The first five atom37 places (N, CA, C, CB, O) and aatype in JSON, in Angstrom:
{
  "aatype": [12, 3, 6, 1, 10, 9, 5, 10, 1, 0, 19, 11, 13, 19, 3, 10, 9, 19, 9, 18, 3, 16, 6, 10, 3, 10, 9, 2, 10, 10, 11, 0, 9, 1, 14, 2, 10, 1, 19, 9, 7, 0, 3, 18, 9, 3, 11, 15, 13, 16, 7, 3, 3, 10, 7, 9, 6, 19, 11, 13, 2, 15, 1, 2, 8, 15, 13, 15, 15, 15, 7, 10, 1, 11, 1, 9, 5, 15, 0, 6, 2, 10, 11, 6, 16, 11],
  "atom_mask": [
    [1, 1, 1, 1, 1],
    [1, 1, 1, 1, 1],
    [1, 1, 1, 1, 1],
    [1, 1, 1, 1, 1],
    [1, 1, 1, 1, 1],
    [1, 1, 1, 1, 1],
    [1, 1, 1, 1, 1],
    [1, 1, 1, 1, 1],
    [1, 1, 1, 1, 1],
    [1, 1, 1, 1, 1],
    [1, 1, 1, 1, 1],
    [1, 1, 1, 1, 1],
    [1, 1, 1, 1, 1],
    [1, 1, 1, 1, 1],
    [1, 1, 1, 1, 1],
    [1, 1, 1, 1, 1],
    [1, 1, 1, 1, 1],
    [1, 1, 1, 1, 1],
    [1, 1, 1, 1, 1],
    [1, 1, 1, 1, 1],
    [1, 1, 1, 1, 1],
    [1, 1, 1, 1, 1],
    [1, 1, 1, 1, 1],
    [1, 1, 1, 1, 1],
    [1, 1, 1, 1, 1],
    [1, 1, 1, 1, 1],
    [1, 1, 1, 1, 1],
    [1, 1, 1, 1, 1],
    [1, 1, 1, 1, 1],
    [1, 1, 1, 1, 1],
    [1, 1, 1, 1, 1],
    [1, 1, 1, 1, 1],
    [1, 1, 1, 1, 1],
    [1, 1, 1, 1, 1],
    [1, 1, 1, 1, 1],
    [1, 1, 1, 1, 1],
    [1, 1, 1, 1, 1],
    [1, 1, 1, 1, 1],
    [1, 1, 1, 1, 1],
    [1, 1, 1, 1, 1],
    [1, 1, 1, 0, 1],
    [1, 1, 1, 1, 1],
    [1, 1, 1, 1, 1],
    [1, 1, 1, 1, 1],
    [1, 1, 1, 1, 1],
    [1, 1, 1, 1, 1],
    [1, 1, 1, 1, 1],
    [1, 1, 1, 1, 1],
    [1, 1, 1, 1, 1],
    [1, 1, 1, 1, 1],
    [1, 1, 1, 0, 1],
    [1, 1, 1, 1, 1],
    [1, 1, 1, 1, 1],
    [1, 1, 1, 1, 1],
    [1, 1, 1, 0, 1],
    [1, 1, 1, 1, 1],
    [1, 1, 1, 1, 1],
    [1, 1, 1, 1, 1],
    [1, 1, 1, 1, 1],
    [1, 1, 1, 1, 1],
    [1, 1, 1, 1, 1],
    [1, 1, 1, 1, 1],
    [1, 1, 1, 1, 1],
    [1, 1, 1, 1, 1],
    [1, 1, 1, 1, 1],
    [1, 1, 1, 1, 1],
    [1, 1, 1, 1, 1],
    [1, 1, 1, 1, 1],
    [1, 1, 1, 1, 1],
    [1, 1, 1, 1, 1],
    [1, 1, 1, 0, 1],
    [1, 1, 1, 1, 1],
    [1, 1, 1, 1, 1],
    [1, 1, 1, 1, 1],
    [1, 1, 1, 1, 1],
    [1, 1, 1, 1, 1],
    [1, 1, 1, 1, 1],
    [1, 1, 1, 1, 1],
    [1, 1, 1, 1, 1],
    [1, 1, 1, 1, 1],
    [1, 1, 1, 1, 1],
    [1, 1, 1, 1, 1],
    [1, 1, 1, 1, 1],
    [1, 1, 1, 1, 1],
    [1, 1, 1, 1, 1],
    [1, 1, 1, 1, 1]
  ],
  "atom_positions": [
    [[108.96, 103.4, 95.44], [107.8, 104.27, 95.41], [107.03, 104.19, 96.72], [106.88, 103.9, 94.23], [106.52, 105.21, 97.2]],
    [[106.94, 103.01, 97.31], [106.18, 102.88, 98.56], [106.74, 103.75, 99.67], [106.17, 101.43, 99.0], [105.97, 104.34, 100.44]],
    [[108.08, 103.84, 99.77], [108.69, 104.66, 100.81], [108.32, 106.13, 100.64], [110.21, 104.49, 100.81], [108.01, 106.82, 101.61]],
    [[108.36, 106.61, 99.41], [108.01, 108.01, 99.15], [106.56, 108.28, 99.49], [108.29, 108.37, 97.68], [106.23, 109.33, 100.04]],
    [[105.7, 107.35, 99.16], [104.28, 107.51, 99.46], [104.06, 107.6, 100.97], [103.47, 106.33, 98.88], [103.28, 108.43, 101.44]],
    [[104.73, 106.77, 101.73], [104.63, 106.81, 103.19], [105.12, 108.15, 103.72], [105.44, 105.65, 103.83], [104.49, 108.75, 104.59]],
    [[106.25, 108.62, 103.19], [106.8, 109.9, 103.64], [105.85, 111.05, 103.31], [108.16, 110.15, 102.99], [105.63, 111.92, 104.15]],
    [[105.3, 111.06, 102.12], [104.39, 112.15, 101.73], [103.1, 112.13, 102.53], [104.07, 112.05, 100.25], [102.58, 113.19, 102.9]],
    [[102.59, 110.95, 102.8], [101.36, 110.85, 103.6], [101.55, 111.4, 105.01], [100.88, 109.4, 103.68], [100.59, 111.82, 105.66]],
    [[102.79, 111.38, 105.48], [103.08, 111.87, 106.83], [103.16, 113.39, 106.91], [104.37, 111.26, 107.32], [103.2, 113.94, 108.01]],
    [[103.19, 114.06, 105.78], [103.3, 115.53, 105.76], [101.91, 116.13, 105.89], [104.0, 116.03, 104.45], [101.05, 115.91, 105.04]],
    [[101.69, 116.88, 106.96], [100.34, 117.38, 107.22], [99.87, 118.41, 106.2], [100.28, 117.99, 108.6], [98.67, 118.66, 106.1]],
    [[100.78, 119.01, 105.46], [100.41, 120.02, 104.48], [100.04, 119.43, 103.12], [101.54, 121.0, 104.31], [99.59, 120.15, 102.24]],
    [[100.23, 118.13, 102.95], [99.91, 117.47, 101.67], [98.45, 117.04, 101.7], [100.86, 116.25, 101.41], [98.04, 116.24, 102.55]],
    [[97.68, 117.57, 100.76], [96.25, 117.25, 100.69], [95.96, 116.04, 99.81], [95.49, 118.43, 100.17], [95.03, 115.28, 100.09]],
    [[96.75, 115.85, 98.78], [96.45, 114.8, 97.81], [97.74, 114.3, 97.19], [95.48, 115.31, 96.73], [98.63, 115.09, 96.85]],
    [[97.85, 113.0, 97.04], [98.97, 112.38, 96.36], [98.38, 111.57, 95.22], [99.84, 111.48, 97.33], [97.51, 110.72, 95.44]],
    [[98.84, 111.82, 94.01], [98.33, 111.11, 92.84], [99.52, 110.48, 92.13], [97.54, 112.06, 91.89], [100.5, 111.15, 91.82]],
    [[99.42, 109.19, 91.87], [100.46, 108.48, 91.14], [100.02, 108.39, 89.68], [100.72, 107.05, 91.75], [98.88, 108.04, 89.4]],
    [[100.92, 108.7, 88.79], [100.6, 108.67, 87.36], [101.68, 107.91, 86.61], [100.45, 110.11, 86.79], [102.78, 107.71, 87.12]],
    [[101.36, 107.48, 85.4], [102.3, 106.68, 84.61], [103.0, 107.46, 83.51], [101.58, 105.52, 84.01], [104.17, 107.21, 83.23]],
    [[102.29, 108.4, 82.88], [102.87, 109.09, 81.73], [102.75, 110.61, 81.91], [102.17, 108.66, 80.43], [102.01, 111.09, 82.76]],
    [[103.49, 111.33, 81.11], [103.4, 112.79, 81.15], [102.02, 113.26, 80.69], [104.5, 113.42, 80.26], [101.53, 114.29, 81.15]],
    [[101.4, 112.51, 79.78], [100.04, 112.84, 79.36], [99.07, 112.68, 80.54], [99.59, 111.95, 78.17], [98.19, 113.5, 80.74]],
    [[99.25, 111.6, 81.31], [98.44, 111.43, 82.53], [98.63, 112.63, 83.46], [98.82, 110.11, 83.27], [97.66, 113.15, 84.01]],
    [[99.87, 113.05, 83.62], [100.18, 114.16, 84.52], [99.49, 115.44, 84.06], [101.69, 114.38, 84.6], [98.85, 116.12, 84.87]],
    [[99.59, 115.78, 82.78], [98.99, 117.02, 82.3], [97.48, 116.97, 82.47], [99.36, 117.27, 80.83], [96.86, 117.97, 82.83]],
    [[96.87, 115.81, 82.2], [95.42, 115.68, 82.38], [95.02, 115.81, 83.84], [94.94, 114.33, 81.83], [94.0, 116.42, 84.15]],
    [[95.81, 115.25, 84.74], [95.55, 115.37, 86.17], [95.67, 116.82, 86.64], [96.51, 114.49, 86.97], [94.83, 117.31, 87.39]],
    [[96.72, 117.49, 86.2], [96.91, 118.89, 86.59], [95.76, 119.77, 86.11], [98.24, 119.42, 86.04], [95.31, 120.67, 86.82]],
    [[95.3, 119.5, 84.89], [94.17, 120.28, 84.36], [92.88, 119.99, 85.13], [93.97, 119.96, 82.87], [92.08, 120.9, 85.35]],
    [[92.69, 118.75, 85.53], [91.46, 118.36, 86.24], [91.47, 118.82, 87.69], [91.28, 116.85, 86.18], [90.47, 119.32, 88.2]],
    [[92.6, 118.66, 88.36], [92.69, 118.95, 89.8], [92.93, 120.44, 90.05], [93.81, 118.13, 90.44], [92.39, 120.99, 91.01]],
    [[93.72, 121.09, 89.2], [94.07, 122.5, 89.37], [94.59, 122.79, 90.79], [92.85, 123.39, 89.07], [93.96, 123.55, 91.53]],
    [[95.71, 122.19, 91.16], [96.23, 122.41, 92.52], [96.62, 123.86, 92.75], [97.44, 121.51, 92.77], [96.97, 124.59, 91.82]],
    [[96.56, 124.28, 94.02], [97.0, 125.63, 94.39], [98.51, 125.76, 94.28], [96.55, 125.97, 95.81], [99.04, 126.83, 93.97]],
    [[99.19, 124.65, 94.54], [100.65, 124.66, 94.59], [101.16, 123.31, 94.13], [101.16, 124.98, 96.02], [100.59, 122.26, 94.44]],
    [[102.24, 123.35, 93.39], [102.89, 122.13, 92.94], [104.35, 122.21, 93.36], [102.75, 121.93, 91.39], [105.0, 123.23, 93.15]],
    [[104.87, 121.14, 93.95], [106.26, 121.1, 94.39], [107.0, 120.11, 93.49], [106.38, 120.7, 95.9], [106.61, 118.95, 93.36]],
    [[108.08, 120.61, 92.88], [108.9, 119.75, 92.04], [110.36, 119.96, 92.42], [108.66, 120.05, 90.52], [110.7, 120.88, 93.16]],
    [[111.22, 119.1, 91.9], [112.64, 119.15, 92.24], [113.34, 120.39, 91.74], [0.0, 0.0, 0.0], [112.98, 120.95, 90.69]],
    [[114.33, 120.83, 92.48], [115.1, 122.02, 92.13], [115.85, 121.84, 90.81], [116.09, 122.35, 93.24], [116.28, 122.83, 90.21]],
    [[116.02, 120.61, 90.36], [116.69, 120.38, 89.09], [115.87, 120.9, 87.9], [116.96, 118.89, 88.91], [116.37, 120.94, 86.78]],
    [[114.62, 121.31, 88.14], [113.78, 121.88, 87.08], [113.83, 123.41, 87.03], [112.35, 121.43, 87.27], [113.18, 124.01, 86.17]],
    [[114.57, 124.04, 87.91], [114.69, 125.5, 87.87], [115.28, 125.92, 86.52], [115.59, 126.02, 89.06], [116.27, 125.36, 86.06]],
    [[114.64, 126.9, 85.89], [115.06, 127.42, 84.58], [114.97, 126.39, 83.46], [116.48, 127.93, 84.67], [115.63, 126.53, 82.44]],
    [[114.15, 125.36, 83.65], [113.93, 124.36, 82.61], [112.44, 124.21, 82.38], [114.57, 122.98, 83.0], [111.62, 124.54, 83.24]],
    [[112.1, 123.73, 81.21], [110.71, 123.45, 80.9], [110.3, 122.14, 81.57], [110.49, 123.38, 79.35], [111.1, 121.21, 81.65]],
    [[109.06, 122.07, 82.05], [108.56, 120.84, 82.65], [107.07, 120.71, 82.34], [108.81, 120.83, 84.2], [106.42, 121.7, 82.0]],
    [[106.55, 119.53, 82.46], [105.15, 119.27, 82.15], [104.24, 120.14, 83.0], [104.82, 117.79, 82.36], [104.32, 120.13, 84.22]],
    [[103.37, 120.88, 82.33], [102.42, 121.72, 83.04], [102.93, 123.1, 83.4], [0.0, 0.0, 0.0], [102.24, 123.84, 84.1]],
    [[104.12, 123.46, 82.93], [104.65, 124.78, 83.29], [103.87, 125.93, 82.66], [106.11, 124.87, 82.86], [104.08, 127.09, 83.02]],
    [[102.97, 125.61, 81.75], [102.17, 126.64, 81.08], [100.75, 126.75, 81.64], [102.1, 126.34, 79.6], [99.91, 127.45, 81.06]],
    [[100.47, 126.08, 82.75], [99.1, 126.03, 83.28], [98.8, 127.11, 84.32], [98.85, 124.69, 83.89], [97.67, 127.22, 84.79]],
    [[99.8, 127.9, 84.69], [99.57, 128.96, 85.67], [99.45, 128.47, 87.1], [0.0, 0.0, 0.0], [98.92, 129.19, 87.96]],
    [[99.93, 127.27, 87.37], [99.91, 126.72, 88.73], [101.19, 127.17, 89.44], [99.81, 125.14, 88.71], [102.29, 127.06, 88.89]],
    [[101.04, 127.69, 90.67], [102.22, 128.11, 91.43], [103.12, 126.91, 91.67], [101.8, 128.75, 92.78], [102.66, 125.83, 92.04]],
    [[104.41, 127.11, 91.44], [105.39, 126.04, 91.58], [106.44, 126.45, 92.61], [106.06, 125.7, 90.22], [106.95, 127.57, 92.58]],
    [[106.75, 125.54, 93.51], [107.87, 125.7, 94.45], [108.88, 124.61, 94.11], [107.4, 125.6, 95.96], [108.52, 123.46, 93.84]],
    [[110.13, 124.99, 94.13], [111.19, 124.04, 93.81], [111.81, 123.54, 95.11], [112.27, 124.7, 92.9], [112.22, 124.33, 95.97]],
    [[111.88, 122.25, 95.25], [112.39, 121.62, 96.46], [113.82, 121.13, 96.21], [111.48, 120.45, 96.9], [114.07, 120.34, 95.3]],
    [[114.75, 121.61, 97.04], [116.12, 121.12, 96.93], [116.29, 119.96, 97.89], [117.15, 122.24, 97.23], [115.72, 119.93, 98.98]],
    [[117.06, 119.05, 97.46], [117.36, 117.89, 98.3], [118.62, 118.21, 99.07], [117.52, 116.58, 97.44], [119.73, 118.05, 98.57]],
    [[118.44, 118.67, 100.3], [119.57, 119.12, 101.12], [120.05, 118.05, 102.08], [119.19, 120.37, 101.89], [120.58, 118.37, 103.15]],
    [[119.86, 116.84, 101.73], [120.28, 115.75, 102.61], [120.83, 114.62, 101.75], [119.1, 115.25, 103.5], [120.65, 114.61, 100.54]],
    [[121.48, 113.7, 102.39], [122.05, 112.58, 101.63], [121.23, 111.31, 101.79], [123.49, 112.32, 102.08], [121.63, 110.24, 101.34]],
    [[120.06, 111.41, 102.45], [119.23, 110.23, 102.65], [118.67, 109.75, 101.33], [118.09, 110.52, 103.63], [118.22, 110.54, 100.5]],
    [[118.71, 108.46, 101.14], [118.15, 107.84, 99.95], [117.4, 106.6, 100.4], [119.26, 107.49, 98.9], [117.98, 105.7, 101.01]],
    [[116.11, 106.53, 100.1], [115.35, 105.35, 100.5], [115.85, 104.11, 99.76], [113.84, 105.56, 100.22], [115.85, 103.02, 100.33]],
    [[116.28, 104.27, 98.51], [116.81, 103.11, 97.8], [118.15, 102.68, 98.4], [116.97, 103.42, 96.29], [118.44, 101.49, 98.46]],
    [[118.96, 103.64, 98.85], [120.21, 103.31, 99.53], [119.96, 102.58, 100.84], [0.0, 0.0, 0.0], [120.66, 101.63, 101.17]],
    [[118.96, 103.05, 101.59], [118.6, 102.39, 102.84], [118.13, 100.96, 102.57], [117.49, 103.18, 103.57], [118.51, 100.03, 103.28]],
    [[117.32, 100.79, 101.54], [116.82, 99.46, 101.19], [118.0, 98.53, 100.86], [115.85, 99.55, 99.98], [118.0, 97.37, 101.27]],
    [[119.0, 99.04, 100.13], [120.17, 98.23, 99.78], [120.96, 97.84, 101.02], [121.07, 98.98, 98.81], [121.41, 96.7, 101.14]],
    [[121.12, 98.78, 101.96], [121.86, 98.48, 103.2], [121.13, 97.41, 104.02], [122.04, 99.76, 104.05], [121.76, 96.51, 104.57]],
    [[119.82, 97.51, 104.09], [119.03, 96.52, 104.83], [119.16, 95.15, 104.16], [117.55, 96.94, 104.91], [119.35, 94.14, 104.84]],
    [[119.05, 95.12, 102.83], [119.17, 93.86, 102.12], [120.55, 93.24, 102.31], [118.89, 94.06, 100.62], [120.67, 92.03, 102.49]],
    [[121.59, 94.07, 102.28], [122.95, 93.56, 102.5], [123.09, 92.98, 103.9], [123.98, 94.68, 102.29], [123.69, 91.92, 104.07]],
    [[122.54, 93.66, 104.9], [122.6, 93.17, 106.27], [121.85, 91.85, 106.4], [122.02, 94.21, 107.25], [122.31, 90.94, 107.09]],
    [[120.7, 91.75, 105.74], [119.93, 90.5, 105.78], [120.7, 89.38, 105.09], [118.55, 90.68, 105.11], [120.71, 88.24, 105.57]],
    [[121.35, 89.68, 103.99], [122.14, 88.67, 103.29], [123.3, 88.19, 104.14], [122.66, 89.23, 101.96], [123.62, 87.0, 104.13]],
    [[123.93, 89.1, 104.89], [125.02, 88.71, 105.78], [124.52, 87.79, 106.88], [125.68, 89.95, 106.4], [125.2, 86.82, 107.23]],
    [[123.34, 88.08, 107.43], [122.78, 87.23, 108.49], [122.51, 85.83, 107.96], [121.47, 87.84, 109.05], [122.71, 84.84, 108.67]],
    [[122.07, 85.74, 106.72], [121.74, 84.43, 106.13], [122.98, 83.59, 105.87], [120.97, 84.62, 104.84], [122.91, 82.37, 105.89]],
    [[124.12, 84.23, 105.63], [125.35, 83.49, 105.33], [126.09, 83.05, 106.58], [126.26, 84.33, 104.47], [127.04, 82.27, 106.49]],
    [[125.69, 83.54, 107.75], [126.37, 83.18, 109.0], [125.79, 81.94, 109.6], [126.31, 84.31, 110.0], [126.25, 81.5, 110.65]]
  ]
}
């Protein structure tokens, strides 16, 4: 989660980042904040999702790359483990 937060904070078009725990938290946040735009994953195209009935404009983001922060973390940990065994 920390890596995603760092990446999102670096985007100049992002005004607010809110971390939530439950779908109920999310719906309450969406109702309170009323964002102009919400970006969610392309895997939600033609599917129901939390807050889809609130009239908030939604853009679907496709993941057009193979980068994975968890994959990077695993590679770094593996490299560190190799250094420790030498």
